[in-house]
Each structure stands twice: as structure tokens, then as C-alpha cells.
N, C-alpha and C positions, 0 to 999 in steps of 0.2 A: 287780721287784715294788714297788708303791707303798709309801711310808712316810709317816709323819705321823699326828697325832692329829686325829680329826674329832669335834667335839661336836655331837650330834644333840639338838635341843631341840624337842619336840613333846608335846602333852598326850595324844595318842592312843597308848595302850600298844601297839596292834598295828602302827601305822606306825613308832613308835620302835623296836620289836623287829625289824621287818622291815629297816629301814634299817641297824640295827646289824649284823644277820647278813650282809646283802649287802656292806656296806663292809668288814667283817672278812674275808669271803671274798676280797676284792680286796687284802687285805694291810694295811689301815689299822688303827690302834688306835682304838677308838671309846669315847667317854664319852657318857652319855645323861642328859638332864634332862627333867622333865615340864612345866616352865614357866620363865619368865625368872629368877625368884628362885633356883631350883635351879641354873640355868646360871651365874649370877653366883658361886655357891659353887664350882662346878667351875673357873671361870676364875680364882678366887682361889688355887687350888692350882697354877696354871700355865696359860698361854694355849694353846689348841689351835692346830693348823695351819690349821683351817677350822671355821667354825660353819655347820651346816645348821639353819635356823631357821624354825619355823612362826610365823605372825603372831597368830592368834586362840587365846589360851591363858588359863586362869584365873590368878589371883594376880598375874602380871606378863606382859603381852602382849609380842610381839616388838618392836614399835616402842619401848615403854618400856625394854625390855632393851637395845636398841641405844643409846638415849640415855644410860643409866647406864653401859654398857660404855665408850662413847667418852669420858665424863667421867673415868672411872677409869684408862683406858689410852690414852695418846696415840697408840699405833700398834697398834690392834686387828687381829686376824686377819681375813682375808677372810670374807664372809658370803654364803651361798647361801640365799635365801628360798624355801620351799615353802609355797604357800597356795592354798586353795580360795575365798578371798574375792574377790568381784567388785571390791572396792576395792584389791586388792593391787597392780596395776600402778602406780597413782598413788602409793600408799604407798611402794613400792619406790623410785620415782624420788626422792621426798623424803628417804628414808633414805640414799640414796647407797651402797647395797650393791653387791657385785660381780656377783651373779647372781640370777636368779629363774626358777622353774619353777612353772607352775600345776598344782594337784592336780586330777585324777589326772595323773601324769606318766609318761613312758616311762622304764623302767629304764636303757636305754642313754643317754638324755639326761642322767639323773642322774649316771651314772658318768662321762660325758664332762665334765660341769660340775665335778664334784668333782676329777677329774684335772687340769683346767685351773686350778682355783682354789687347791688345797691348797698351803700353803707348807711346804716340807721343809728 
């Protein structure tokens, strides 16, 4: 059974809750945050094994979150970006993250990506 902590960062409550439920059913411990600022607080309490990150969020978007995270942690966890933005593919390339899925995404694709990327 999978192990590791996944931090889900998304401003949409329904997406965040659904991802949390699905990943917990797969055996992951899941932390959740509604924006980049909340996610930084969670990371300050201990880095997760994987971050699942939306890009378009209030207070602090995903791109800014990654910039701040990398400045504060020399070896950040892998990141899987989930985004509906048409700009996401080019942003993801510049960010240098480990994975990207366009919203809406297939649940099996999500679970495959999480299983590949999570550090345990």
C-alpha cells in the first residue's frame, strides 16, 4: 500500500476535498491548503513527499509558491501541477516541476502520476 504525505494545494474546496478523499483511499496521508501561503505554513511543519499544486489561486498563486519554496528549501519535494489554464504548459516548463496534468484530468492518470512521483 502506498505511503507518504501528499500536500494538495487548490483554492477550489470541492477539488481539494475530492483529491484528499481519493488519495487517502489509496493509502496516502494528505494535507490540504487553499493557496500558496497556506501551503508554505504546512511545509514549514515538515515537507511532504509530493505536492499536488494548482496554479491559479488567490493570495499566492502556484508559480509564486514554487519560487518561495525553492528559496527556502534547497531540495524541495516533487511537484505535480494540475491546472485548467491555457498558459499552464509553458508555465510548467519554466517552473521545472516533475509533472503536469490538465484539468479536467482522468483519475487513473492522476493516481499513476502520484505513484510515480511521491517520495517515500
